[in-house]
All heavy atoms as a GROMACS GRO file, in nm:
protein
  554
    1MET      N    1   2.856  -1.046  -2.739
    1MET     CA    2   2.762  -1.005  -2.644
    1MET      C    3   2.824  -0.980  -2.510
    1MET      O    4   2.799  -0.878  -2.447
    1MET     CB    5   2.653  -1.118  -2.631
    1MET     CG    6   2.542  -1.081  -2.530
    1MET     SD    7   2.429  -0.982  -2.614
    1MET     CE    8   2.313  -0.972  -2.475
    2ILE      N    9   2.914  -1.069  -2.460
    2ILE     CA   10   2.987  -1.054  -2.340
    2ILE      C   11   3.081  -0.938  -2.342
    2ILE      O   12   3.083  -0.857  -2.249
    2ILE     CB   13   3.059  -1.179  -2.298
    2ILE    CG1   14   2.964  -1.297  -2.267
    2ILE    CG2   15   3.147  -1.162  -2.183
    2ILE    CD1   16   3.022  -1.429  -2.236
    3ASN      N   17   3.143  -0.918  -2.453
    3ASN     CA   18   3.243  -0.808  -2.464
    3ASN      C   19   3.169  -0.675  -2.460
    3ASN      O   20   3.224  -0.568  -2.414
    3ASN     CB   21   3.321  -0.829  -2.590
    3ASN     CG   22   3.430  -0.934  -2.576
    3ASN    OD1   23   3.469  -0.967  -2.464
    3ASN    ND2   24   3.473  -0.974  -2.689
    4ALA      N   25   3.051  -0.668  -2.508
    4ALA     CA   26   2.976  -0.544  -2.515
    4ALA      C   27   2.937  -0.491  -2.368
    4ALA      O   28   2.924  -0.370  -2.349
    4ALA     CB   29   2.855  -0.548  -2.600
    5HIS      N   30   2.919  -0.586  -2.279
    5HIS     CA   31   2.876  -0.554  -2.145
    5HIS      C   32   2.979  -0.555  -2.043
    5HIS      O   33   2.965  -0.520  -1.928
    5HIS     CB   34   2.752  -0.645  -2.102
    5HIS     CG   35   2.636  -0.634  -2.181
    5HIS    ND1   36   2.560  -0.520  -2.183
    5HIS    CD2   37   2.581  -0.721  -2.273
    5HIS    CE1   38   2.457  -0.535  -2.268
    5HIS    NE2   39   2.468  -0.660  -2.325
    6LEU      N   40   3.107  -0.606  -2.089
    6LEU     CA   41   3.212  -0.619  -1.988
    6LEU      C   42   3.263  -0.489  -1.932
    6LEU      O   43   3.283  -0.474  -1.818
    6LEU     CB   44   3.325  -0.700  -2.057
    6LEU     CG   45   3.438  -0.744  -1.966
    6LEU    CD1   46   3.387  -0.824  -1.849
    6LEU    CD2   47   3.550  -0.819  -2.050
    7PHE      N   48   3.291  -0.393  -2.020
    7PHE     CA   49   3.342  -0.268  -1.975
    7PHE      C   50   3.248  -0.198  -1.882
    7PHE      O   51   3.287  -0.142  -1.778
    7PHE     CB   52   3.384  -0.171  -2.093
    7PHE     CG   53   3.446  -0.049  -2.048
    7PHE    CD1   54   3.580  -0.044  -2.002
    7PHE    CD2   55   3.376   0.071  -2.055
    7PHE    CE1   56   3.635   0.076  -1.961
    7PHE    CE2   57   3.434   0.190  -2.013
    7PHE     CZ   58   3.563   0.194  -1.964
    8PRO      N   59   3.116  -0.176  -1.916
    8PRO     CA   60   3.031  -0.110  -1.822
    8PRO      C   61   3.016  -0.180  -1.686
    8PRO      O   62   3.004  -0.124  -1.587
    8PRO     CB   63   2.895  -0.105  -1.893
    8PRO     CG   64   2.926  -0.116  -2.037
    8PRO     CD   65   3.053  -0.205  -2.042
    9LEU      N   66   3.014  -0.319  -1.690
    9LEU     CA   67   3.008  -0.400  -1.568
    9LEU      C   68   3.130  -0.367  -1.478
    9LEU      O   69   3.124  -0.351  -1.362
    9LEU     CB   70   2.994  -0.551  -1.598
    9LEU     CG   71   2.995  -0.635  -1.480
    9LEU    CD1   72   2.870  -0.604  -1.395
    9LEU    CD2   73   2.997  -0.781  -1.517
   10LEU      N   74   3.247  -0.364  -1.544
   10LEU     CA   75   3.372  -0.347  -1.465
   10LEU      C   76   3.376  -0.203  -1.414
   10LEU      O   77   3.427  -0.182  -1.300
   10LEU     CB   78   3.494  -0.373  -1.561
   10LEU     CG   79   3.519  -0.521  -1.586
   10LEU    CD1   80   3.643  -0.531  -1.684
   10LEU    CD2   81   3.545  -0.602  -1.464
   11ALA      N   82   3.325  -0.106  -1.488
   11ALA     CA   83   3.316   0.032  -1.443
   11ALA      C   84   3.226   0.045  -1.319
   11ALA      O   85   3.260   0.111  -1.221
   11ALA     CB   86   3.270   0.119  -1.552
   12VAL      N   87   3.113  -0.035  -1.321
   12VAL     CA   88   3.017  -0.025  -1.206
   12VAL      C   89   3.086  -0.089  -1.081
   12VAL      O   90   3.075  -0.039  -0.979
   12VAL     CB   91   2.887  -0.092  -1.244
   12VAL    CG1   92   2.795  -0.125  -1.123
   12VAL    CG2   93   2.807  -0.015  -1.349
   13VAL      N   94   3.154  -0.198  -1.105
   13VAL     CA   95   3.219  -0.267  -0.992
   13VAL      C   96   3.334  -0.179  -0.940
   13VAL      O   97   3.349  -0.169  -0.815
   13VAL     CB   98   3.280  -0.408  -1.030
   13VAL    CG1   99   3.361  -0.463  -0.930
   13VAL    CG2  100   3.158  -0.497  -1.072
   14ALA      N  101   3.414  -0.111  -1.019
   14ALA     CA  102   3.519  -0.030  -0.972
   14ALA      C  103   3.458   0.089  -0.898
   14ALA      O  104   3.515   0.134  -0.797
   14ALA     CB  105   3.606   0.012  -1.090
   15THR      N  106   3.352   0.147  -0.950
   15THR     CA  107   3.287   0.263  -0.881
   15THR      C  108   3.232   0.222  -0.739
   15THR      O  109   3.258   0.289  -0.639
   15THR     CB  110   3.176   0.318  -0.970
   15THR    OG1  111   3.235   0.354  -1.095
   15THR    CG2  112   3.114   0.436  -0.908
   16ALA      N  113   3.166   0.110  -0.736
   16ALA     CA  114   3.116   0.063  -0.616
   16ALA      C  115   3.224   0.030  -0.517
   16ALA      O  116   3.210   0.064  -0.392
   16ALA     CB  117   3.029  -0.066  -0.632
   17SER      N  118   3.334  -0.029  -0.558
   17SER     CA  119   3.446  -0.057  -0.470
   17SER      C  120   3.505   0.071  -0.417
   17SER      O  121   3.536   0.080  -0.301
   17SER     CB  122   3.548  -0.141  -0.544
   17SER     OG  123   3.497  -0.258  -0.584
   18SER      N  124   3.520   0.170  -0.506
   18SER     CA  125   3.575   0.299  -0.461
   18SER      C  126   3.495   0.374  -0.355
   18SER      O  127   3.541   0.424  -0.260
   18SER     CB  128   3.606   0.390  -0.581
   18SER     OG  129   3.696   0.328  -0.668
   19VAL      N  130   3.356   0.371  -0.378
   19VAL     CA  131   3.266   0.432  -0.286
   19VAL      C  132   3.271   0.351  -0.152
   19VAL      O  133   3.272   0.420  -0.044
   19VAL     CB  134   3.125   0.435  -0.345
   19VAL    CG1  135   3.022   0.472  -0.238
   19VAL    CG2  136   3.123   0.532  -0.468
   20SER      N  137   3.274   0.228  -0.157
   20SER     CA  138   3.283   0.148  -0.028
   20SER      C  139   3.399   0.173   0.051
   20SER      O  140   3.403   0.191   0.173
   20SER     CB  141   3.275  -0.002  -0.072
   20SER     OG  142   3.299  -0.083   0.046
   21ILE      N  143   3.524   0.185  -0.019
   21ILE     CA  144   3.648   0.218   0.048
   21ILE      C  145   3.637   0.358   0.108
   21ILE      O  146   3.673   0.380   0.218
   21ILE     CB  147   3.766   0.198  -0.051
   21ILE    CG1  148   3.781   0.056  -0.076
   21ILE    CG2  149   3.895   0.264   0.008
   21ILE    CD1  150   3.882   0.029  -0.192
   22ALA      N  151   3.586   0.452   0.035
   22ALA     CA  152   3.581   0.593   0.077
   22ALA      C  153   3.486   0.600   0.202
   22ALA      O  154   3.526   0.676   0.302
   22ALA     CB  155   3.527   0.687  -0.024
   23LEU      N  156   3.381   0.525   0.204
   23LEU     CA  157   3.281   0.534   0.314
   23LEU      C  158   3.348   0.465   0.437
   23LEU      O  159   3.323   0.502   0.555
   23LEU     CB  160   3.157   0.465   0.279
   23LEU     CG  161   3.061   0.548   0.179
   23LEU    CD1  162   2.943   0.465   0.146
   23LEU    CD2  163   3.028   0.676   0.243
   24SER      N  164   3.422   0.358   0.419
   24SER     CA  165   3.482   0.292   0.528
   24SER      C  166   3.598   0.375   0.601
   24SER      O  167   3.640   0.343   0.708
   24SER     CB  168   3.538   0.155   0.493
   24SER     OG  169   3.645   0.168   0.399
   25LEU      N  170   3.652   0.472   0.528
   25LEU     CA  171   3.766   0.554   0.582
   25LEU      C  172   3.712   0.668   0.670
   25LEU      O  173   3.786   0.729   0.750
   25LEU     CB  174   3.845   0.612   0.467
   25LEU     CG  175   3.932   0.511   0.396
   25LEU    CD1  176   4.006   0.584   0.283
   25LEU    CD2  177   4.036   0.452   0.485
   26GLY      N  178   3.587   0.701   0.667
   26GLY     CA  179   3.522   0.804   0.742
   26GLY      C  180   3.544   0.788   0.900
   26GLY      O  181   3.584   0.877   0.967
   27PRO      N  182   3.505   0.671   0.948
   27PRO     CA  183   3.524   0.643   1.089
   27PRO      C  184   3.671   0.650   1.136
   27PRO      O  185   3.696   0.688   1.247
   27PRO     CB  186   3.458   0.511   1.116
   27PRO     CG  187   3.364   0.488   1.010
   27PRO     CD  188   3.423   0.561   0.894
   28ILE      N  189   3.760   0.604   1.052
   28ILE     CA  190   3.899   0.600   1.092
   28ILE      C  191   3.948   0.748   1.099
   28ILE      O  192   4.019   0.784   1.194
   28ILE     CB  193   3.977   0.520   0.988
   28ILE    CG1  194   3.938   0.377   0.993
   28ILE    CG2  195   4.131   0.534   1.007
   28ILE    CD1  196   3.991   0.291   0.875
   29ALA      N  197   3.900   0.827   1.007
   29ALA     CA  198   3.944   0.975   1.006
   29ALA      C  199   3.892   1.040   1.134
   29ALA      O  200   3.957   1.123   1.198
   29ALA     CB  201   3.894   1.044   0.887
   30GLY      N  202   3.766   1.011   1.176
   30GLY     CA  203   3.704   1.066   1.291
   30GLY      C  204   3.784   1.030   1.417
   30GLY      O  205   3.813   1.111   1.512
   31GLN      N  206   3.819   0.897   1.433
   31GLN     CA  207   3.890   0.855   1.543
   31GLN      C  208   4.032   0.913   1.553
   31GLN      O  209   4.075   0.959   1.656
   31GLN     CB  210   3.906   0.702   1.538
   31GLN     CG  211   3.953   0.638   1.664
   31GLN     CD  212   4.099   0.629   1.677
   31GLN    OE1  213   4.179   0.633   1.581
   31GLN    NE2  214   4.142   0.626   1.806
   32SER      N  215   4.102   0.928   1.442
   32SER     CA  216   4.232   0.995   1.442
   32SER      C  217   4.228   1.140   1.481
   32SER      O  218   4.314   1.194   1.551
   32SER     CB  219   4.305   0.972   1.305
   32SER     OG  220   4.240   1.042   1.203
   33SER      N  221   4.117   1.204   1.444
   33SER     CA  222   4.098   1.345   1.471
   33SER      C  223   4.074   1.360   1.630
   33SER      O  224   4.137   1.449   1.690
   33SER     CB  225   3.980   1.406   1.395
   33SER     OG  226   3.953   1.534   1.441
   34ARG      N  227   3.996   1.274   1.682
   34ARG     CA  228   3.978   1.274   1.828
   34ARG      C  229   4.096   1.244   1.902
   34ARG      O  230   4.128   1.299   2.009
   34ARG     CB  231   3.870   1.177   1.864
   34ARG     CG  232   3.720   1.229   1.824
   34ARG     CD  233   3.615   1.139   1.881
   34ARG     NE  234   3.625   0.998   1.828
   34ARG     CZ  235   3.574   0.955   1.718
   34ARG    NH1  236   3.506   1.046   1.639
   34ARG    NH2  237   3.589   0.833   1.676
   35TRP      N  238   4.175   1.152   1.851
   35TRP     CA  239   4.305   1.113   1.924
   35TRP      C  240   4.401   1.228   1.919
   35TRP      O  241   4.469   1.255   2.011
   35TRP     CB  242   4.370   0.984   1.850
   35TRP     CG  243   4.481   0.932   1.934
   35TRP    CD1  244   4.463   0.836   2.028
   35TRP    CD2  245   4.615   0.966   1.928
   35TRP    NE1  246   4.595   0.803   2.086
   35TRP    CE2  247   4.682   0.886   2.024
   35TRP    CE3  248   4.690   1.062   1.859
   35TRP    CZ2  249   4.821   0.898   2.052
   35TRP    CZ3  250   4.823   1.071   1.880
   35TRP    CH2  251   4.891   0.993   1.977
   36ASN      N  252   4.410   1.293   1.806
   36ASN     CA  253   4.496   1.413   1.797
   36ASN      C  254   4.454   1.521   1.888
   36ASN      O  255   4.544   1.592   1.950
   36ASN     CB  256   4.506   1.469   1.654
   36ASN     CG  257   4.579   1.386   1.557
   36ASN    OD1  258   4.677   1.307   1.602
   36ASN    ND2  259   4.555   1.390   1.438
   37GLN      N  260   4.330   1.550   1.906
   37GLN     CA  261   4.280   1.645   1.998
   37GLN      C  262   4.313   1.604   2.148
   37GLN      O  263   4.350   1.690   2.222
   37GLN     CB  264   4.124   1.661   1.987
   37GLN     CG  265   4.090   1.731   1.860
   37GLN     CD  266   3.933   1.735   1.837
   37GLN    OE1  267   3.863   1.675   1.916
   37GLN    NE2  268   3.891   1.808   1.738
   38CYS      N  269   4.299   1.480   2.180
   38CYS     CA  270   4.335   1.424   2.305
   38CYS      C  271   4.488   1.447   2.330
   38CYS      O  272   4.524   1.486   2.437
   38CYS     CB  273   4.300   1.280   2.326
   38CYS     SG  274   4.349   1.201   2.469
   39PHE      N  275   4.568   1.419   2.232
   39PHE     CA  276   4.714   1.434   2.256
   39PHE      C  277   4.751   1.572   2.267
   39PHE      O  278   4.837   1.604   2.360
   39PHE     CB  279   4.787   1.361   2.117
   39PHE     CG  280   4.927   1.371   2.131
   39PHE    CD1  281   4.992   1.274   2.208
   39PHE    CD2  282   5.006   1.458   2.061
   39PHE    CE1  283   5.137   1.273   2.208
   39PHE    CE2  284   5.142   1.454   2.061
   39PHE     CZ  285   5.206   1.367   2.141
   40ASP      N  286   4.692   1.660   2.192
   40ASP     CA  287   4.728   1.805   2.205
   40ASP      C  288   4.681   1.861   2.342
   40ASP      O  289   4.757   1.931   2.410
   40ASP     CB  290   4.662   1.894   2.096
   40ASP     CG  291   4.719   1.865   1.958
   40ASP    OD1  292   4.839   1.814   1.956
   40ASP    OD2  293   4.659   1.886   1.861
   41ALA      N  294   4.568   1.817   2.394
   41ALA     CA  295   4.513   1.858   2.516
   41ALA      C  296   4.602   1.797   2.629
   41ALA      O  297   4.625   1.860   2.729
   41ALA     CB  298   4.368   1.807   2.542
   42GLY      N  299   4.649   1.679   2.607
   42GLY     CA  300   4.742   1.610   2.709
   42GLY      C  301   4.872   1.676   2.721
   42GLY      O  302   4.926   1.705   2.832
   43LEU      N  303   4.931   1.722   2.609
   43LEU     CA  304   5.052   1.796   2.611
   43LEU      C  305   5.036   1.935   2.675
   43LEU      O  306   5.115   1.980   2.754
   43LEU     CB  307   5.104   1.828   2.468
   43LEU     CG  308   5.156   1.703   2.398
   43LEU    CD1  309   5.202   1.737   2.257
   43LEU    CD2  310   5.279   1.645   2.477
   44ALA      N  311   4.919   2.002   2.651
   44ALA     CA  312   4.899   2.123   2.714
   44ALA      C  313   4.874   2.113   2.866
   44ALA      O  314   4.923   2.198   2.944
   44ALA     CB  315   4.766   2.189   2.654
   45TRP      N  316   4.810   2.008   2.907
   45TRP     CA  317   4.787   1.985   3.049
   45TRP      C  318   4.927   1.950   3.118
   45TRP      O  319   4.949   2.006   3.228
   45TRP     CB  320   4.693   1.859   3.070
   45TRP     CG  321   4.674   1.830   3.212
   45TRP    CD1  322   4.596   1.894   3.300
   45TRP    CD2  323   4.742   1.727   3.285
   45TRP    NE1  324   4.594   1.839   3.434
   45TRP    CE2  325   4.698   1.733   3.417
   45TRP    CE3  326   4.832   1.631   3.252
   45TRP    CZ2  327   4.739   1.646   3.512
   45TRP    CZ3  328   4.880   1.548   3.353
   45TRP    CH2  329   4.829   1.552   3.479
   46LEU      N  330   5.007   1.873   3.052
   46LEU     CA  331   5.147   1.844   3.111
   46LEU      C  332   5.229   1.970   3.119
   46LEU      O  333   5.305   1.985   3.209
   46LEU     CB  334   5.212   1.741   3.028
   46LEU     CG  335   5.164   1.598   3.048
   46LEU    CD1  336   5.222   1.509   2.947
   46LEU    CD2  337   5.197   1.554   3.190
   47GLU      N  338   5.214   2.060   3.025
   47GLU     CA  339   5.292   2.188   3.027
   47GLU      C  340   5.244   2.272   3.145
   47GLU      O  341   5.330   2.332   3.216
   47GLU     CB  342   5.266   2.266   2.897
   47GLU     CG  343   5.334   2.399   2.882
   47GLU     CD  344   5.490   2.385   2.888
   47GLU    OE1  345   5.536   2.292   2.823
   47GLU    OE2  346   5.554   2.466   2.943
   48ARG      N  347   5.111   2.269   3.175
   48ARG     CA  348   5.060   2.355   3.284
   48ARG      C  349   5.098   2.287   3.418
   48ARG      O  350   5.135   2.357   3.513
   48ARG     CB  351   4.910   2.374   3.276
   48ARG     CG  352   4.870   2.461   3.171
   48ARG     CD  353   4.721   2.497   3.175
   48ARG     NE  354   4.633   2.373   3.201
   48ARG     CZ  355   4.576   2.302   3.101
   48ARG    NH1  356   4.610   2.341   2.975
   48ARG    NH2  357   4.509   2.202   3.124
   49SER      N  358   5.077   2.154   3.429
   49SER     CA  359   5.079   2.093   3.565
   49SER      C  360   5.214   2.042   3.604
   49SER      O  361   5.246   2.041   3.716
   49SER     CB  362   4.979   1.977   3.569
   49SER     OG  363   5.015   1.874   3.475
   50SER      N  364   5.298   2.006   3.492
   50SER     CA  365   5.433   1.954   3.527
   50SER      C  366   5.533   2.007   3.432
   50SER      O  367   5.584   1.934   3.336
   50SER     CB  368   5.434   1.804   3.524
   50SER     OG  369   5.342   1.744   3.618
   51PRO      N  370   5.569   2.134   3.446
   51PRO     CA  371   5.668   2.189   3.349
   51PRO      C  372   5.805   2.129   3.354
   51PRO      O  373   5.885   2.153   3.258
   51PRO     CB  374   5.668   2.338   3.385
   51PRO     CG  375   5.620   2.348   3.521
   51PRO     CD  376   5.527   2.229   3.542
   52SER      N  377   5.838   2.051   3.458
   52SER     CA  378   5.972   1.996   3.469
   52SER      C  379   5.982   1.873   3.376
   52SER      O  380   6.098   1.830   3.348
   52SER     CB  381   6.000   1.946   3.619
   52SER     OG  382   5.897   1.854   3.648
   53ILE      N  383   5.874   1.812   3.337
   53ILE     CA  384   5.885   1.700   3.240
   53ILE      C  385   5.902   1.759   3.099
   53ILE      O  386   5.823   1.838   3.057
   53ILE     CB  387   5.752   1.614   3.249
   53ILE    CG1  388   5.730   1.567   3.385
   53ILE    CG2  389   5.754   1.504   3.144
   53ILE    CD1  390   5.596   1.492   3.405
   54LYS      N  391   6.005   1.708   3.036
   54LYS     CA  392   6.036   1.761   2.901
   54LYS      C  393   6.052   1.653   2.795
   54LYS      O  394   6.071   1.536   2.823
   54LYS     CB  395   6.180   1.841   2.906
   54LYS     CG  396   6.182   1.952   3.001
   54LYS     CD  397   6.103   2.068   2.947
   54LYS     CE  398   6.106   2.185   3.045
   54LYS     NZ  399   6.011   2.284   3.013
   55GLY      N  400   6.048   1.698   2.678
   55GLY     CA  401   6.077   1.614   2.553
   55GLY      C  402   5.994   1.488   2.542
   55GLY      O  403   5.872   1.483   2.538
   56GLY      N  404   6.072   1.381   2.518
   56GLY     CA  405   6.007   1.255   2.494
   56GLY      C  406   5.921   1.198   2.601
   56GLY      O  407   5.825   1.127   2.572
   57ASP      N  408   5.953   1.226   2.724
   57ASP     CA  409   5.868   1.185   2.836
   57ASP      C  410   5.730   1.250   2.832
   57ASP      O  411   5.629   1.181   2.850
   57ASP     CB  412   5.939   1.220   2.966
   57ASP     CG  413   6.052   1.140   3.006
   57ASP    OD1  414   6.070   1.022   2.945
   57ASP    OD2  415   6.137   1.175   3.085
   58ARG      N  416   5.723   1.374   2.794
   58ARG     CA  417   5.602   1.438   2.781
   58ARG      C  418   5.510   1.374   2.671
   58ARG      O  419   5.399   1.348   2.695
   58ARG     CB  420   5.621   1.589   2.757
   58ARG     CG  421   5.497   1.668   2.745
   58ARG     CD  422   5.518   1.802   2.717
   58ARG     NE  423   5.571   1.870   2.838
   58ARG     CZ  424   5.640   1.986   2.840
   58ARG    NH1  425   5.648   2.062   2.734
   58ARG    NH2  426   5.683   2.038   2.954
   59THR      N  427   5.572   1.356   2.553
   59THR     CA  428   5.490   1.299   2.456
   59THR      C  429   5.453   1.155   2.481
   59THR      O  430   5.341   1.115   2.442
   59THR     CB  431   5.573   1.299   2.315
   59THR    OG1  432   5.695   1.235   2.330
   59THR    CG2  433   5.590   1.453   2.282
   60ALA      N  434   5.539   1.079   2.549
   60ALA     CA  435   5.507   0.939   2.586
   60ALA      C  436   5.394   0.943   2.685
   60ALA      O  437   5.299   0.852   2.677
   60ALA     CB  438   5.630   0.872   2.644
   61ILE      N  439   5.387   1.030   2.781
   61ILE     CA  440   5.280   1.029   2.880
   61ILE      C  441   5.147   1.067   2.806
   61ILE      O  442   5.048   1.002   2.832
   61ILE     CB  443   5.316   1.125   2.996
   61ILE    CG1  444   5.427   1.068   3.075
   61ILE    CG2  445   5.191   1.144   3.082
   61ILE    CD1  446   5.479   1.178   3.177
   62ALA      N  447   5.151   1.168   2.717
   62ALA     CA  448   5.030   1.210   2.655
   62ALA      C  449   4.983   1.097   2.556
   62ALA      O  450   4.857   1.064   2.556
   62ALA     CB  451   5.059   1.329   2.566
   63ALA      N  452   5.068   1.033   2.488
   63ALA     CA  453   5.026   0.919   2.401
   63ALA      C  454   4.981   0.801   2.482
   63ALA      O  455   4.868   0.740   2.451
   63ALA     CB  456   5.139   0.871   2.308
   64ASN      N  457   5.031   0.769   2.590
   64ASN     CA  458   4.984   0.661   2.674
   64ASN      C  459   4.846   0.696   2.728
   64ASN      O  460   4.764   0.608   2.731
   64ASN     CB  461   5.084   0.646   2.801
   64ASN     CG  462   5.050   0.531   2.889
   64ASN    OD1  463   4.986   0.433   2.839
   64ASN    ND2  464   5.066   0.549   3.018
   65PHE      N  465   4.823   0.818   2.773
   65PHE     CA  466   4.684   0.849   2.830
   65PHE      C  467   4.590   0.840   2.718
   65PHE      O  468   4.477   0.788   2.740
   65PHE     CB  469   4.695   0.991   2.888
   65PHE     CG  470   4.558   1.037   2.938
   65PHE    CD1  471   4.508   0.985   3.053
   65PHE    CD2  472   4.490   1.130   2.866
   65PHE    CE1  473   4.383   1.024   3.097
   65PHE    CE2  474   4.367   1.174   2.908
   65PHE     CZ  475   4.314   1.122   3.027
   66CYS      N  476   4.609   0.891   2.598
   66CYS     CA  477   4.519   0.885   2.491
   66CYS      C  478   4.489   0.742   2.434
   66CYS      O  479   4.388   0.720   2.381
   66CYS     CB  480   4.560   0.976   2.373
   66CYS     SG  481   4.562   1.153   2.415
   67ASN      N  482   4.589   0.652   2.463
   67ASN     CA  483   4.565   0.513   2.418
   67ASN      C  484   4.499   0.432   2.535
   67ASN      O  485   4.480   0.311   2.506
   67ASN     CB  486   4.699   0.452   2.384
   67ASN     CG  487   4.748   0.498   2.249
   67ASN    OD1  488   4.671   0.534   2.160
   67ASN    ND2  489   4.877   0.498   2.235
   68GLY      N  490   4.460   0.501   2.640
   68GLY     CA  491   4.385   0.430   2.744
   68GLY      C  492   4.459   0.396   2.870
   68GLY      O  493   4.412   0.333   2.953
   69GLY      N  494   4.579   0.444   2.874
   69GLY     CA  495   4.667   0.413   2.990
   69GLY      C  496   4.655   0.516   3.099
   69GLY      O  497   4.580   0.611   3.084
   70LEU      N  498   4.720   0.489   3.213
   70LEU     CA  499   4.712   0.584   3.323
   70LEU      C  500   4.822   0.687   3.307
   70LEU      O  501   4.939   0.650   3.260
   70LEU     CB  502   4.730   0.517   3.451
   70LEU     CG  503   4.617   0.413   3.485
   70LEU    CD1  504   4.654   0.340   3.616
   70LEU    CD2  505   4.482   0.481   3.500
   71PRO      N  506   4.801   0.814   3.340
   71PRO     CA  507   4.905   0.912   3.327
   71PRO      C  508   5.011   0.904   3.437
   71PRO      O  509   5.014   0.979   3.533
   71PRO     CB  510   4.824   1.046   3.331
   71PRO     CG  511   4.712   1.015   3.415
   71PRO     CD  512   4.674   0.868   3.383
   72ASN      N  513   5.097   0.807   3.424
   72ASN     CA  514   5.209   0.791   3.527
   72ASN      C  515   5.320   0.880   3.498
   72ASN      O  516   5.366   0.900   3.382
   72ASN     CB  517   5.252   0.645   3.517
   72ASN     CG  518   5.140   0.548   3.562
   72ASN    OD1  519   5.056   0.576   3.647
   72ASN    ND2  520   5.143   0.431   3.498
   73LYS      N  521   5.372   0.938   3.600
   73LYS     CA  522   5.491   1.022   3.590
   73LYS      C  523   5.623   0.932   3.587
   73LYS      O  524   5.628   0.834   3.654
   73LYS     CB  525   5.497   1.108   3.720
   73LYS     CG  526   5.582   1.226   3.707
   73LYS     CD  527   5.564   1.315   3.829
   73LYS     CE  528   5.625   1.454   3.811
   73LYS     NZ  529   5.606   1.538   3.922
   74PRO      N  530   5.718   0.965   3.498
   74PRO     CA  531   5.834   0.881   3.488
   74PRO      C  532   5.917   0.892   3.613
   74PRO      O  533   5.925   0.994   3.678
   74PRO     CB  534   5.906   0.943   3.369
   74PRO     CG  535   5.852   1.083   3.355
   74PRO     CD  536   5.721   1.074   3.412
   75VAL      N  537   5.983   0.779   3.654
   75VAL     CA  538   6.065   0.778   3.768
   75VAL      C  539   6.211   0.800   3.732
   75VAL      O  540   6.267   0.727   3.644
   75VAL     CB  541   6.051   0.632   3.835
   75VAL    CG1  542   6.140   0.622   3.960
   75VAL    CG2  543   5.909   0.605   3.874
   76ARG      N  544   6.275   0.899   3.791
   76ARG     CA  545   6.411   0.925   3.763
   76ARG      C  546   6.485   0.968   3.882
   76ARG      O  547   6.440   1.025   3.970
   76ARG     CB  548   6.420   1.033   3.656
   76ARG     CG  549   6.376   0.976   3.524
   76ARG     CD  550   6.428   1.064   3.408
   76ARG     NE  551   6.383   0.994   3.290
   76ARG     CZ  552   6.406   1.033   3.171
   76ARG    NH1  553   6.472   1.144   3.154
   76ARG    NH2  554   6.366   0.969   3.074
   0.00000   0.00000   0.00000
């Protein structure tokens, strides 16, 4: 009796788990999409406003701003 119902029960549990995981990934995907848009906009803004800042400094400033920091110019 138990063996007859074991496979359908495990299939239902696996399906429910997969659906739960898929639904929980939606907000994470939305947040990463918004972060990428902020990063691209930050790089474009830095290109327009401070073309002398190049390379890693530009990406660090854009990432810092999108993570909630202040857009500080590097001191050199």
